[in-house]
C-alpha atoms as one frame of an Amber mdcrd trajectory, in Angstrom:
protein
 106.093 152.047  62.684 103.939 148.931  62.160 106.812 146.565  63.052 107.915
 148.466  66.173 107.019 147.028  69.538 108.034 145.186  72.679 110.963 142.788
  72.269 111.188 141.984  75.980 109.974 143.251  79.334 110.712 142.842  83.020
 109.256 143.998  86.318 110.111 144.415  89.971 108.021 145.067  93.101 109.422
 145.237  96.665 108.175 142.349  98.812 107.389 144.424 101.913 103.697 145.363
 102.402 101.588 147.398 104.784  97.804 147.166 105.138  95.417 150.155 105.426
  94.336 149.100 108.934  97.914 149.494 110.179  98.118 153.042 108.801  94.659
 154.031 109.974  95.116 153.022 113.613  98.046 155.441 113.938  95.920 158.392
 112.794  92.636 157.423 114.431  91.080 156.528 111.087  89.088 153.442 110.134
  91.800 151.988 107.922  89.687 149.023 106.906  86.968 151.327 105.598  89.584
 153.508 103.901  91.091 150.484 102.162  87.671 149.247 101.111  86.798 152.661
  99.689  90.038 152.807  97.722  89.801 149.090  96.818  93.312 148.569  98.194
  94.031 145.679 100.573  97.787 146.362 100.890 100.560 148.381  99.291 104.202
 147.684  98.535 106.904 149.397 100.585 110.526 149.822  99.455 113.204 148.541
 101.803 115.739 151.091 103.155 118.197 150.103 100.404 115.649 150.395  97.589
 114.830 153.447  95.495 113.724 154.261  91.956 117.170 153.382  90.588 117.422
 149.969  92.248 113.871 149.147  91.143 114.658 150.247  87.580 117.855 148.159
  87.567 116.037 145.020  88.750 113.274 145.493  86.184 115.801 146.092  83.387
 117.875 143.052  84.349 114.744 140.895  84.392 113.936 142.283  80.946 117.352
 141.378  79.550 117.209 137.829  80.983 114.211 137.081  78.787 115.867 137.847
  75.462 119.095 137.270  73.526 119.648 140.941  72.677 123.183 142.222  73.170
 122.908 145.192  75.565 125.545 146.965  73.494 122.925 147.256  70.722 120.768
 149.476  72.935 120.883 153.019  71.585 118.611 154.805  74.067 117.515 154.361
  77.666 114.930 156.468  79.466 113.759 156.223  83.081 110.387 157.795  83.828
 109.667 158.617  87.470 108.533 161.325  89.849 110.848 160.076  92.596 114.307
 160.143  91.025 116.815 159.907  93.910 118.866 162.823  92.622 117.673 166.330
  91.763 120.765 166.747  89.579 122.149 163.367  88.520 120.432 161.026  86.047
 118.998 157.699  87.132 119.368 156.329  83.608 123.173 156.331  83.511 123.323
 153.973  86.486 120.731 151.652  84.938 122.566 151.640  81.595 125.835 150.575
  83.212 124.062 147.991  85.379 122.789 146.172  82.275 126.182 146.643  80.540
 124.991 148.883  77.733 127.703 150.508  75.618 128.447 154.197  76.250 127.417
 155.230  72.718 123.758 155.658  73.623 121.462 158.491  74.629 120.103 158.524
  78.177 117.614 160.797  79.903 115.275 160.877  82.867 111.618 161.589  82.135
 109.107 163.330  84.383 105.364 163.667  83.898 103.890 162.485  87.169 102.524
 158.949  86.723 102.832 158.765  82.933 106.561 159.404  82.675 107.162 155.732
  81.860 104.677 155.646  78.980 106.055 158.944  77.645 109.422 157.165  77.548
 107.841 154.294  75.591 106.538 156.758  72.999 109.997 158.319  72.637 111.526
 154.875  72.161 108.911 154.010  69.536 109.893 157.114  67.577 113.636 156.472
  67.754 113.310 152.838  66.685 110.647 153.564  64.086 112.768 156.336  62.611
 115.778 154.044  62.333 117.933 156.130  64.675 118.553 153.265  67.117 118.229
 149.484  66.914 116.854 149.031  70.430 115.640 151.415  73.115 114.678 150.867
  76.753 111.774 152.598  78.504 111.310 152.232  82.248 108.526 153.433  84.519
 109.449 153.197  88.213 108.647 154.999  91.439 108.910 154.986  95.213 105.984
 157.348  95.583 105.486 159.686  98.522 102.535 160.382 100.781 102.620 162.767
 103.724 101.955 161.203 107.156  98.205 161.061 107.739  97.341 162.139 104.182
  94.981 160.044 102.067  97.910 159.316  99.739  99.625 157.375 102.508  97.111
 154.550 102.049  97.958 154.083  98.366 101.411 155.487  97.460 103.656 152.472
  96.893 106.698 151.285  94.907 107.535 149.226  91.824 108.468 149.454  88.185
 108.696 147.769  84.803 111.089 147.967  81.859 110.402 147.494  78.157 112.874
 146.791  75.384 111.550 148.410  72.209 112.753 147.236  68.804 111.688 146.097
  65.350 113.012 142.510  65.354 111.601 139.484  67.217 108.798 141.675  68.529
 106.405 139.920  70.938 103.838 142.751  70.881 103.550 145.443  68.224 102.756
 149.016  69.240 100.198 149.596  66.481  99.136 153.075  67.507  99.381 155.666
  70.269  97.411 158.767  71.174  97.932 161.427  73.846  95.697 164.059  75.420
  97.245 166.858  77.510  96.081 170.017  79.320  97.359 172.280  82.087  95.285
 170.876  84.954  97.133 171.353  88.279  95.553 168.552  90.291  98.733 167.288
  91.963 102.142 168.879  92.482 105.334 169.013  94.517 107.513 172.106  94.383
 111.306 172.003  94.536 112.434 171.317  98.079 109.084 170.057  99.300 109.223
 166.546 100.737 105.662 165.495 100.021 103.285 166.258  97.150 100.027 168.129
  97.512  96.790 167.411  95.695  93.490 169.049  94.877  91.330 166.468  96.665
  88.129 165.894  94.715  89.550 168.005  91.890  91.839 165.080  91.031  88.863
 163.039  89.830  86.498 164.520  87.256  88.495 167.371  85.674  91.802 165.560
  85.985  91.881 161.740  85.867  88.538 161.023  84.216  88.666 163.818  81.660
  92.130 162.844  80.448  91.789 159.060  80.547  88.395 159.211  78.840  89.684
 161.641  76.218  92.829 159.583  75.618  90.868 156.351  75.379  88.183 157.763
  73.085  90.813 159.437  70.922  92.663 156.176  70.392  89.473 154.256  69.589
  88.515 156.913  67.021  91.998 156.933  65.503  92.140 153.145  65.146  88.491
 152.547  64.284  88.427 149.851  66.981  85.821 149.192  69.670  86.273 147.868
  73.236  84.992 144.445  72.134  87.992 144.106  69.797  90.420 143.885  72.749
  91.292 140.938  74.959  92.834 143.064  77.725  92.604 146.645  78.959  94.937
 148.443  81.379  94.255 151.848  82.904  96.216 154.034  85.298  95.308 152.884
  88.797  95.754 155.411  91.630  93.202 153.278  93.466  90.840 150.475  92.534
  87.793 152.692  91.985  89.059 154.985  89.235  90.236 152.387  86.669  87.152
 150.227  87.318  84.843 153.169  86.699  86.641 154.535  83.648  86.795 151.073
  82.065  83.028 150.758  82.393  82.482 154.251  80.972  84.600 153.413  77.925
  82.804 150.100  77.413  85.350 147.582  78.758  84.315 144.640  80.927  85.756
 143.599  84.312  87.116 140.468  82.649  89.197 142.604  80.260  90.767 144.623
  83.100  91.242 141.835  85.641  94.778 140.736  84.677  96.255 144.246  84.691
  94.509 145.589  87.796  97.273 145.298  90.408  96.497 148.209  92.718  94.423
 146.132  95.202  97.529 144.060  96.044 100.403 146.540  95.674  98.913 150.043
  95.745  99.602 152.959  93.409 103.084 152.591  91.915 102.746 155.933  90.066
 105.011 155.791  86.990 105.104 152.023  87.372 101.310 151.580  87.397 100.481
 151.039  83.716 103.897 149.506  82.876 103.383 146.926  85.646  99.798 146.329
  84.561 101.000 145.806  81.004 103.701 143.412  82.245 101.047 141.388  84.090
  98.968 141.185  80.915 101.954 140.123  78.805 102.638 137.386  81.374  99.516
 135.586  80.202  98.772 137.006  76.728  98.716 134.743  73.694  99.470 135.443
  70.007  96.690 137.471  68.435  95.490 139.058  71.679  94.820 142.795  71.523
  95.724 145.104  74.425  94.314 148.566  75.142  96.248 150.687  77.646  95.821
 154.252  78.911  98.261 155.880  81.328  97.579 159.091  83.237  99.858 161.708
  84.714  98.786 164.606  86.908  99.376 168.047  85.586  97.792 166.581  83.378
  97.857 164.149  80.450  97.181 160.662  79.171  98.993 158.281  76.803  96.942
 155.553  75.118  98.296 152.495  73.290  96.881 149.941  70.839  98.962 146.751
  71.100  98.838 143.371  69.330 100.557 140.241  70.661 102.521 138.487  67.885
 103.426 134.866  67.126 106.852 135.512  68.711 105.165 135.302  72.115 104.763
 131.537  71.661 108.523 131.030  72.081 109.255 134.007  74.338 111.120 133.063
  77.529 108.701 134.404  80.111 110.011 131.919  82.684 113.530 133.408  82.546
 112.418 136.133  84.985 109.764 136.381  87.694 106.227 137.022  86.492 104.034
 139.582  88.228 102.197 136.826  90.073 105.528 135.508  91.341 106.704 138.972
  92.355 103.530 139.484  94.379 103.332 135.949  95.780 105.389 136.228  98.993
 104.628 139.560 100.692 106.209 140.398 104.046 103.874 142.539 106.126 105.275
 145.255 108.376 103.887 147.564 111.060 103.657 151.347 110.821 106.825 151.954
 112.837 108.863 149.819 110.460 107.142 151.446 107.480 107.954 154.915 108.821
 111.591 153.920 109.327 111.870 152.415 105.846 110.329 155.511 104.236 112.524
 157.938 106.154 109.624 159.439 108.085 111.691 158.785 111.226 115.141 160.311
 110.898 118.062 159.380 113.120 120.175 162.309 114.238 123.627 162.269 112.704
 126.834 162.939 114.618
């Protein structure tokens, strides 16, 4: 497994944004204070013609533009999300055809709240490391939901990132991974329900912090590494407070988390959160840099990764696709009425 890692990556974030003040004034809430408390200044909003599949396709195409890999050599493709457009119809088959992969591959959709994308990365690592496929694609993407007036409405956003996993021309090796999982029902959405429900304060200590801390500590113990050994650190970011606090508790500095902390600009992209944070880090990482990443999914579990940037990064074609800074550079702000229309909160009666 020591040679398995990221061969290429790509990301996509919708360019529409809404600010907390715009949401708050509709519900009689101090949106500015809410945004400050969550450490979110704006969040991304998918256009009416965007969903998890279109986001995954854009991210995957950006990934393929950065490398010379023949898509027909891809043997597996997994899309992790909690907002797949179809209840019964895979997102992955559409993505596979969009990037012109051959039909002799295995495809599946993954679900584990916000860590479905990193669970897909682990599966790809195993398939490539075991010699079953030459290349595998893992995607984390979401157009997350928040009920009107709920606290989630201030953070739930959209975006995703794709990773090509292989054992040749690897720009970042996946040196180790560790997961921690329990049955902690802090967040859920039953079949047929439009919006998820959450346990309020319960989502913090027994859910997010317990699992991210346990996943992070477990990986450090397994690798024998310390926080000082890493150049970058990325943590699941449902808001700005949680990853900042958990980083400090584990011993990581603000400087280590700065590059991958995207939630203040684009909100909580759910399954796309850590994949997008990792993409932002890879946009600026240099050979020899070490990356520590911990994803979290409600329900609940964490996936932690120990990653090393290789010499291949020096010649990697990062400029062949938009970087995270470029994707976030030209936001188009919208009002709540437009946001509600885009998100389907206002439905037009059909004939």
